[in-house]
N, C-alpha and C positions, 0 to 999 in steps of 0.2 A: 465641176472635178473640186478636189478636195482642195482647202488653205494649209498650207506651213506655214506657222507662224517661229517666228527668229526667236522671240523672248520666251517659248517654249520646250525649241531645240537647241542645246547647246552643244559646243567641243569645248573641253577644256584645256589649257595649257600643261603644258608638266612632261614627267617621262609617262603617264601613262595613257595620255588622248583620251581621255572617258570621253563617252554619249553620254547624254542626260536628257531625258523624255519625259518632260515635266509639264503634264495637261492643266494641271489645277494646284502647279504652286507646291505640292509636297513635295518633291524629288521620290514619284513612285517607283519610276524605272528607270535603271542605271545600266549601261552596257560598263562595266569597269575591267579592264585587264583581260578582257576574253570573257567574262561573267555575263548574264544575264540576267537581272532580279528584277521580280513582278512585286511589289507591295515592302521592298526593302532596299534601302540604299548601299548595303553591307553584305552583296552577293557573293557566298564563297563556296558556292559548286558553281560549273557552267552554266546551269538554268534554276536557280530557288523562286521559288513561290510563296510568300507567306501571307498569310492572311489571318485574319482577325477572329474566330470561331472557327468553322468549318472548313478545311481547304481544298478546291477543288477542281482538278485541272481536265479537260473532255480531249481527246480527239474523234473525228468522227470521219466514215465513209458515206457521204451524202448519198450515193449513187448505193450503195449498199443496204442501205437505213442500218448502219451498224456501229454501234458506240462504245469508247472505252476510258472509263473514269478513272484517275486518281484522286482520291478522294482521305483527307486525314481529319480527325477530329481530335476533341478532349481525350479520348482513351482508346484507339484504336484507328491503323490505316488500312483502307481500302482500295484492291485493283478491280472494277465492278465494268461488267460487258451491261449492255442493254438490248431489249427484243430479243431477249431468252438465245443470245446467241453465247456459245462457248468460251471458256479462256484458254487458250493454245499457247504452247510455247516448244517454238522452234530450235532444231541444232544450227551449226553456220551455214550448211548445205540447203536450208529450209525445207530442211523433210520434219513434220511433227513428234515430238518425245513425249509429251505429257500434255494434256486438258483436264480442266474441269467443267463440267456441264452439269445442272444441276446440284445434287446432292452427291455425285461420284467423280472420284479423283481418276484417271487411266491414263497407265503411260504404255507408252509403244503400242496403244492401238487409239481407234476414234471410236468404240463403243464402248458400254460396260458389261457386255454380255448377259444381258438380265436387267427386269427392271426392280428398283430397290437396292442395285448392286454399291454400294459403298467403292468400296477399291477393287479396281481389277488391274492386273499388270499382264504383260504380254510379251515373253523373250523368241527369239530363233535359237540364239546360237548362246553356250556356255551357260555362267550360274544366273537363274533369274533373280534370285535376291541374300544379300548377304548382311549377317545380323552380328556385329565385333561387340566384345565385351572384354575389354582389357583390366578390369579392376576387380579385385573379389572375387569369393567363389559363393556360388549359387543364387547366379545373376536371376532377375526374371527379365527374359527378354520380349518376352507377348503374356498381355492378362486379359481374359473375356470377360466379362462381367452382363449380368440380363438387368435389368433395371435398375442398375447403377450397383449392383452387387457381386462380388467377385465370384465366378464361379468354376475358372478352370485358368491352366498359365501352363506355359512354358520356360524351366528354367535351363539354363546352362552352369557348367561347372568347369573345371580347370579338364576335364576330361571326358566329360558325357554332356548327353541332353537328356532332359526326363518332359514327359509330356503329362501332364496334371490336372487329375477333374477332384470337385470337390469331396470331400471325404472325413472332416471333421466331424468325431461323434454328436458334436456339439449341435450339430445340423441335423438330428436324426430324431426316428422316434419307433417305437411296435418294431424294436430289432428282436429277434426270433432266429435260431438255427434254423440252418436247410435240412431240408427233410425229402428223402422221395430223389435224390438227386442222381442215382444210379437208371434209376425205370426213366427220369424224363434225358439225361442223357443217352441213353438207347433210342431217344425218340429225333437227336439229330443226325443229319443226311451228309456227314462227307463227301463231296464229290470232287472229281480230277474236271477240268476243262478248261477252254480257251476263249479269248473275249473276243468277240467277233471283229475288230479291230486289227489284234494282235493272232492273227489261225495258229502262228508259228512257235507260241508261248502255250504251255496248257501249265498252270496251278493247282492249287489242291483250294478249298474251299467250299463255302456254302450257298446253295437259291436263297435270295434274302426273306420271301415270303414264308420257305420251310421252316427258317431258322426262328422269325417270328413266332411262329406257332409255337414256340418251346420255351424262348426267351425275347421278350417281346422288346424291352429293354435294350436290345443290339444294334434293333432294325427301324431306319426312319424310312419313311414314306409308306404306302397304301397296294396293296398288290393290283399291278396291271391299273393301275391309276394312269388319267390324263388328263390334260387343262381344257379349258373352254374353246380350247383349236384343235381339239384333238391331239396334241403333239402328248407322247407318254412323258409321263413323272418317274424316273425312275429312283429304284429304292436304293438305297447303304447298306451298309453293315458295318459294327465296330465290334471286332471280334474278340476284342478284349475283355468285353463284356461279357464273354462266355466262361474266362478264366472262374468266378465265383463258383460256380457247375463242374468245371472238370475239379477244382480243389474238395469239393464238397462229394463228389464222386470217388476221387482218390481215398479220400479219408473211412468212408463207408467201405471201399474194397479192404481199405490197411486193417480194418474192425473185423471184416468177416475172414480175411488172413490170418490175422492174430489168433481168432478163434480155435479156427478149423489148426494150427498149428500146435496148440496148446493141447486139441483134444490127443491129436496124434502123438505126441508128447507123452498123455498119459495113456493110450494105447499104449504102447513100445515098455513101458515102463511094468508092465501088469506083469 
């Protein structure tokens, strides 16, 4: 049976009725006015742990082999889990609302929807995410980087939103005019279709692999690609990258129209 020594446990007189646990005579632990201090005699919070160097507080569930640590060193504070368990946050009804698992932050779900996903968010009703700026005009709400260099952004103003990709002339070389635009445009095959998951909605668009043969930079992925498990890896298209070809085609057609108009005018004048 453990021994309690009265010279190590004292109840102070006065209005605070403090209790000090002092096993080594240094006053390391004190319960004062409802506050518990470890390593301090003047705790100013319900629980304060003060340790020279790295502070470490651990909570464990031995039956589940799980562990949660609160760590503070000279430069950063950590909340750290052990044994590869995710760190989850729940609402007041106990439902999980967010988790950090590996390098993924997941909100409203328990998985990141694919290996390598950094952020995933799932919603059932209402707006999935809101980005608000109350100051300035032309504010950058999102910036996209590759290897540390900016390659795109989303900017917002008092009346609209712009989706930007890198286009500064100082980033480019070998700049030439687009030629043969009309012939290339005629190779595109605009079609009407519905997506299998939305049979009641018919839209205009392109089949990605067909457009890829004409404007490859507008399409991502490979025709009929599958992963190592035989699952389809779907192609995508950025139809905005078709705009330069469309503009060049209109310019070629406008040149032809102006030449025909001049010929007609000259014939009429004879």
